[in-house]
C-alpha positions in Angstrom: 0.0 0.0 0.0 1.5 3.4 -1.0 1.7 6.4 1.3 -0.8 8.2 -0.8 -3.3 5.4 -0.7 -3.3 5.5 3.1 -4.6 9.0 3.1 -8.3 9.3 3.7 -10.8 12.1 3.9 -11.8 12.7 7.6 -15.4 13.4 6.7 -15.7 10.0 5.0 -14.0 8.2 7.9 -16.3 9.9 10.4 -19.4 9.0 8.3 -18.4 5.4 8.3 -18.5 5.2 12.1 -16.0 2.3 12.3 -13.0 4.2 13.4 -11.5 5.8 16.5 -9.7 9.0 15.5 -6.6 9.8 17.4 -5.0 13.3 17.3 -1.3 13.7 18.0 1.4 16.3 18.3 4.8 15.5 16.7 8.1 17.3 16.5 10.5 16.0 13.9 13.7 16.9 12.1 13.6 19.3 9.1 14.7 16.6 6.7 12.0 14.1 7.6 9.6 12.9 5.0 6.5 13.6 7.1 4.0 11.7 5.1 6.2 8.6 5.1 6.9 9.0 8.9 3.2 9.3 9.9 2.2 6.5 7.5 4.8 4.3 9.2 3.3 5.1 12.6 -0.1 4.1 11.2 1.2 0.7 10.1 3.4 0.2 13.2 0.3 0.5 15.5 -1.9 -1.8 13.4 -0.7 -4.5 11.1 2.9 -4.0 10.4 6.5 -4.0 11.7 9.8 -2.7 10.5 10.0 -5.2 7.7 7.3 -6.7 5.4 6.0 -10.1 6.5 4.3 -12.6 4.2 0.8 -12.7 5.9 0.4 -8.9 5.9 -1.6 -9.0 2.8 -3.2 -6.0 0.9 -6.6 -7.2 2.0 -5.5 -7.3 5.6 -4.1 -3.8 5.4 -7.3 -2.5 3.8 -9.4 -3.8 6.7 -7.1 -3.3 9.7 -4.4 -0.6 9.0 -4.9 2.9 10.4 -5.7 5.6 8.0 -4.0 9.0 7.9 -6.8 11.6 7.9 -4.9 14.8 8.6 -1.4 16.3 8.7 -1.2 19.9 9.8 2.0 21.9 10.4 1.7 24.0 13.6 1.3 27.7 12.8 4.5 29.6 13.2 6.3 26.6 11.8 4.3 26.4 8.6 6.1 27.2 5.4 5.3 26.6 1.7 9.0 26.6 0.6 12.1 25.3 2.5 13.6 27.6 5.1 16.4 27.0 7.6 14.8 25.5 10.6 15.9 23.4 13.6 12.8 21.3 13.7 9.2 21.0 12.4 6.1 20.7 14.4 2.9 18.9 13.3 -0.6 17.9 14.5 -1.8 14.8 12.7 -4.8 12.4 12.9 -4.9 8.7 12.5 -8.2 6.7 12.2 -7.9 3.2 13.8 -10.5 0.5 12.9 -12.3 -0.1 16.2 -12.6 -3.8 15.3 -8.8 -4.0 16.0 -9.2 -3.5 19.8 -12.9 -3.7 20.6 -14.8 -1.9 23.4 -12.1 -2.0 26.1 -9.6 0.7 27.2 -6.4 -1.3 27.7 -6.2 -2.5 24.1 -7.4 0.9 22.9 -4.5 2.6 24.6 -2.1 -0.2 23.5 -3.0 0.7 20.0 -3.2 4.5 20.0 -0.2 5.2 22.2 1.6 1.9 22.7 5.0 1.3 21.1 5.0 4.8 19.6 5.0 6.3 23.1 8.8 5.5 23.0 9.4 7.1 19.6 10.5 10.6 20.7 8.6 13.8 20.7 5.1 12.5 20.1 2.1 13.1 22.3 -1.5 11.8 22.1 -3.8 14.8 22.3 -7.3 13.5 21.9 -9.5 10.6 20.9 -12.8 10.8 19.0 -15.1 7.9 19.3 -18.0 6.8 17.0 -21.4 6.4 18.7 -21.4 2.7 18.1 -18.2 2.3 20.0 -19.3 4.4 23.0 -22.5 2.5 23.3 -20.5 -0.5 24.5 -19.5 1.5 27.7 -22.0 1.8 30.5 -20.2 4.7 32.1 -21.0 6.1 35.6 -23.7 4.4 37.6 -24.6 7.5 39.6 -23.0 10.6 38.1 -23.9 14.1 39.4 -27.6 13.5 39.7 -27.3 10.2 41.4 -24.8 11.5 44.0 -27.0 14.5 44.7 -30.0 12.2 45.3 -28.0 10.0 47.7 -27.0 13.1 49.7 -30.3 14.9 49.4 -28.5 18.0 48.1 -30.2 19.2 44.9 -28.1 22.2 43.8 -25.2 23.6 45.7 -21.6 22.6 45.2 -20.5 19.7 47.4 -17.7 19.7 50.0 -15.3 16.9 50.2 -12.6 16.4 52.9 -9.5 14.3 52.6 -8.5 13.1 56.0 -5.1 14.4 57.0 -2.5 13.3 57.9 -2.4 11.2 54.8 -1.4 8.0 56.5 0.1 6.7 59.7 -2.9 7.0 62.0 -5.1 4.4 63.7 -8.8 3.9 63.1 -9.6 5.6 66.4 -7.7 8.7 65.4 -9.3 8.5 61.9 -12.8 8.4 63.2 -12.1 11.4 65.4 -11.0 13.3 62.3 -13.9 12.0 60.3 -16.4 13.1 63.0 -14.9 16.6 63.2 -15.0 17.0 59.4 -18.6 16.0 59.0 -19.7 18.2 62.0 -18.1 21.1 60.1 -20.4 20.5 57.2 -18.5 18.2 54.9 -20.7 16.1 52.5 -18.1 13.5 51.5 -15.1 12.2 53.3 -12.4 10.4 51.3 -9.4 8.3 52.3 -6.2 9.9 51.2 -4.7 8.1 48.2 -1.8 7.0 50.4 -3.8 4.9 52.8 -5.6 1.7 51.8 -5.4 -1.4 54.1 -2.2 -1.0 56.2 -1.8 -3.0 59.4 -2.0 0.1 61.6 -5.3 1.1 60.1 -7.2 -1.9 58.7 -9.7 -0.9 56.0 -12.7 -2.8 57.3 -12.1 -1.6 60.9 -12.1 2.0 59.9 -15.2 1.6 57.7 -17.2 0.3 60.6 -16.1 3.1 62.9 -16.6 5.8 60.3 -20.0 4.6 59.1 -21.2 4.2 62.7 -20.3 7.9 63.3 -22.0 8.9 60.0 -25.1 7.1 61.2 -25.0 9.0 64.6 -24.5 12.3 62.7 -27.5 11.6 60.4 -29.7 10.7 63.4 -28.7 14.0 65.1 -29.0 16.3 62.1 -30.7 14.6 59.2 -27.6 15.2 57.0 -26.2 12.3 55.0 -22.5 11.7 54.4 -20.6 9.6 51.9 -17.3 7.9 52.8 -15.2 6.9 49.8 -12.9 4.2 51.1 -9.7 3.5 49.3 -9.7 -0.1 47.8 -6.6 0.3 45.7 -4.7 -2.9 45.4 -3.4 -5.5 42.9 -5.8 -5.6 40.0 -7.0 -9.1 40.8 -8.0 -8.1 44.4 -9.9 -4.8 43.6 -13.3 -6.4 43.1 -13.1 -8.4 46.3 -11.9 -5.4 48.2 -14.9 -3.4 47.0 -17.4 -6.1 48.0 -15.8 -6.6 51.4 -15.9 -2.8 51.9 -19.6 -2.7 51.0 -20.3 -5.6 53.3 -18.6 -3.7 56.1 -20.9 -0.8 55.5 -19.1 1.5 53.0 -21.5 3.7 51.0 -18.9 4.8 48.4 -15.5 3.7 47.0 -12.3 5.3 45.8 -9.5 3.9 43.6 -6.2 5.1 42.4 -7.3 4.1 38.9 -4.1 4.9 37.1 -1.8 2.8 39.3 -4.2 -0.1 39.4 -5.2 0.2 35.7 -8.1 2.0 34.2 -9.9 -1.3 33.3 -10.1 -2.0 37.1 -12.3 1.1 37.4 -14.5 -0.1 34.5 -14.8 -3.5 36.1 -16.1 -1.9 39.4 -18.5 0.4 37.6 -20.0 -2.3 35.5 -20.3 -4.9 38.3 -24.1 -5.1 39.3 -23.1 -6.1 42.8 -21.2 -2.8 43.4 -24.0 -0.3 43.7 -22.2 2.6 45.3 -20.5 5.7 43.8 -16.9 5.5 42.8 -14.3 8.3 43.1 -11.4 8.1 40.7 -8.1 9.6 42.1 -5.6 11.2 39.8 -2.6 9.7 41.5 0.2 8.9 39.0 -1.4 11.1 36.2 1.6 13.4 36.0 3.7 10.6 34.6 1.3 10.5 31.7 0.5 14.2 30.9 3.2 16.5 32.3 5.6 16.2 29.4 4.8 18.6 26.6 6.4 16.2 24.1 5.2 12.7 25.1 2.5 10.7 26.9 -1.1 11.9 26.6 -3.2 14.9 27.4 -4.5 15.5 30.9 -8.1 16.1 29.6 -8.0 12.7 28.0 -6.8 10.6 30.9 -8.6 12.6 33.6 -11.6 13.5 31.5 -12.9 11.4 28.7 -11.4 8.0 29.6 -12.3 8.3 33.3 -15.9 9.0 32.4 -16.0 6.1 29.9 -14.6 3.8 32.5 -17.4 4.7 34.9 -16.1 7.2 37.5 -18.8 9.2 39.3 -16.3 11.7 40.7 -12.8 12.5 39.3 -10.2 14.2 41.4 -7.8 16.4 39.4 -5.5 19.4 40.0 -6.8 22.9 40.6 -4.8 25.8 39.0 -5.1 27.6 42.3 -3.4 24.9 44.4 -0.1 23.4 45.1 0.5 21.6 41.8 1.3 23.5 38.6 -1.7 23.2 36.2 -3.0 25.4 33.4 -6.5 26.9 34.0 -7.4 26.0 30.5 -6.7 22.3 31.2 -8.8 22.2 34.4 -11.7 23.8 32.5 -11.3 21.3 29.6 -11.3 18.4 32.0 -14.5 19.7 33.6 -16.1 20.1 30.1 -15.3 16.5 29.3 -16.8 15.3 32.7 -19.9 17.4 32.7 -20.9 18.0 29.0 -23.6 16.0 27.2 -22.0 12.9 25.8 -24.6 10.4 24.5 -25.8 8.1 27.3 -22.8 8.6 29.6 -23.9 10.4 32.8 -22.2 13.7 33.8 -19.4 13.2 36.3 -18.5 15.5 39.3 -15.2 17.3 38.7 -13.4 17.6 42.0 -10.4 20.1 41.8 -8.0 19.4 44.7 -4.4 19.9 45.8 -4.3 22.9 48.1 -7.9 24.0 47.8 -8.8 26.5 50.6 -11.6 29.1 51.2 -9.8 31.7 49.2 -10.1 29.8 45.9 -13.7 28.6 46.4 -15.4 31.5 44.6 -13.0 31.2 41.6 -13.7 27.5 41.2 -17.5 27.9 41.5 -17.3 30.8 39.0 -15.4 28.6 36.6 -17.3 25.3 37.0 -20.8 26.2 38.3 -22.7 24.4 41.0 -21.9 20.9 39.7 -18.5 20.6 41.3 -17.0 19.2 44.5 -14.5 21.3 46.5 -11.8 18.9 47.7 -10.1 20.3 50.9 -7.7 18.5 53.1 -5.3 20.7 55.0 -7.7 23.6 54.8 -10.0 21.7 57.1 -7.7 19.7 59.3 -5.1 22.5 59.5 -7.5 25.3 60.2 -6.3 27.5 63.1 -9.5 26.9 65.0 -9.6 23.1 64.4 -11.2 20.8 61.8 -14.9 21.6 62.7 -14.1 25.3 62.1 -12.2 24.3 58.9 -15.3 22.6 57.5 -17.5 25.6 58.5 -15.0 28.0 56.8 -15.2 26.1 53.5 -19.0 26.0 53.7 -19.1 29.7 54.4 -16.9 30.3 51.4 -19.4 28.3 49.3 -22.3 30.2 50.7 -20.6 33.5 50.0 -19.8 32.5 46.4 -23.4 31.5 45.8 -24.7 34.8 47.2 -22.2 36.9 45.2 -20.6 38.3 48.3 -16.8 38.8 48.3 -15.1 36.6 51.0 -13.5 39.7 52.5 -16.9 41.0 53.3 -18.6 37.7 54.3 -15.7 36.8 56.6 -16.5 39.9 58.8 -19.6 38.1 60.1 -18.2 34.5 60.1 -15.2 33.9 62.5 -14.3 30.6 61.0 -13.9 32.1 57.5 -12.1 35.1 58.9 -9.6 32.9 60.7 -8.9 31.1 57.4 -8.5 34.4 55.6 -6.2 35.7 58.2 -4.1 32.5 58.0 -3.9 32.0 54.3 -5.1 35.2 52.6 -7.3 35.8 49.6 -6.9 35.7 45.9 -5.9 39.1 44.4 -9.2 39.2 42.4 -11.6 38.4 45.3 -13.5 41.6 44.8 -13.1 41.8 41.1 -14.6 38.4 40.6 -17.9 39.6 42.0 -17.7 42.9 40.2 -17.6 41.0 36.9 -20.6 38.9 37.9 -22.7 42.0 38.7 
C-alpha cells in the first residue's frame, strides 16, 4: 500500500462510524519525510512491523491498517517553501479501525499510544469515538444527579474532605478526624490516596467506625455523608476489596485508577453487585500528561477516559493549588466530565491539591454548581480546628453562591475570617464579583 493510498478524507472516515480517530502532536527533524513518517506510525500501530511479513496482505491492510486523515503543520512553523529550521512541528490524525481492539480501554491505549510512546517527541492529544463504540461502555452508575439524590442536596456545590495526615494514624484517630470534618459541614469524606489497608489502620475496621459515626450524625442532624474508602490494590484483588468494603458498611469507594489500571475502574463500575458511587483519584497522572512532548493529554486521561470507565467523581488538579496546572486544562477536563456525551452520565469534577476558602469563589465561578470542592489541609489544618475548617469552607461556598466577596462575608463569620487571616485571599476576590454583577 502506497503512502498516498493510506490518506483518507476525515469526513468519509467519520461518516463510516467504524474508526476511533486519534490526534497527535509530533516534533520532527527538518529533513523528515513527514507523510512517510506518519504512514509508518499508522502501520506500526496496526498490522505491520519494520520489515514486510508474508501474511500482511493487501486485503488485511485495507481492513485493519490505520488511515492517515490529517497532517497539519503548527502555525508559526508552517512554510510553503524550504527555510532554515531546527525542527518542524505537526498535529496529525490517524483513524484506527475499532474492530482491532474492541470496546475495552487497555487494548485501545495499547493501539493508539503503545509502542509509539517510545518514539521521541510524540504526544496523544485526543480521541474521538464513534457512537457505536461508546454504546459499548456503561459509564458512571450515579453521576452528578445520582450522588445528589443520595445526599439529598439538589443544587449547591458539594464539599469533600481528605483526612489528614495522609497516613500513619489508627482507626480511632481516623474516626475522630472524620467526625470533626462532617460536623463542620462536609458532605463527602475520602481516604487519602496514600492509605488503603495498612496493618496500623485496617480498612474494614475504619469503615465500621466511620460509618457508625456517620449514622449517629444523620440521626442527630438529618444530614447524609458519603465515605469513599480506598480499595486500591493488585488488579485481581480490587473487586473483592470493593465487595468486602460494602459488606462492612461502605457507601462509596475510591480507587487510584491509574496505578491499578483503568480497566479495574471499569470493572467496578459495571459490576451489578457494586451499587455505590466511585471516586477516581488522579494519583500517577503526572507521569502521563506532564511532558509537553510525550504521553497523553490531561483532559483525555482525567476526563474522557475516566468517564467512559465509569467514575462518578474525578479528582484532578486545581490551577489555584499546590500543583502547577493550566487553568485552560482544568476547564477542559470539567467540560469532558460534565458535558452532554450520548448516554454517559455527567461526572462530578473535584479540583483538589491545596484548595482552601480563598479559591472557592473562583472554582464555582469557573465550573458552576456541579462541582466538588476537595479540601484536606484547609480543614484539618484550620487554626480553630477541623470543625471550624469545614465551616469556613461551607461559608466560602455560601458567599460565592450569594455573590458576596469573601473579605466582606468573613466579617460576620469567624471561621472564615480565621482562614482568611491565616492563608489570605486571591488578588481578584472583589473583582470576581464585580464582573458577575
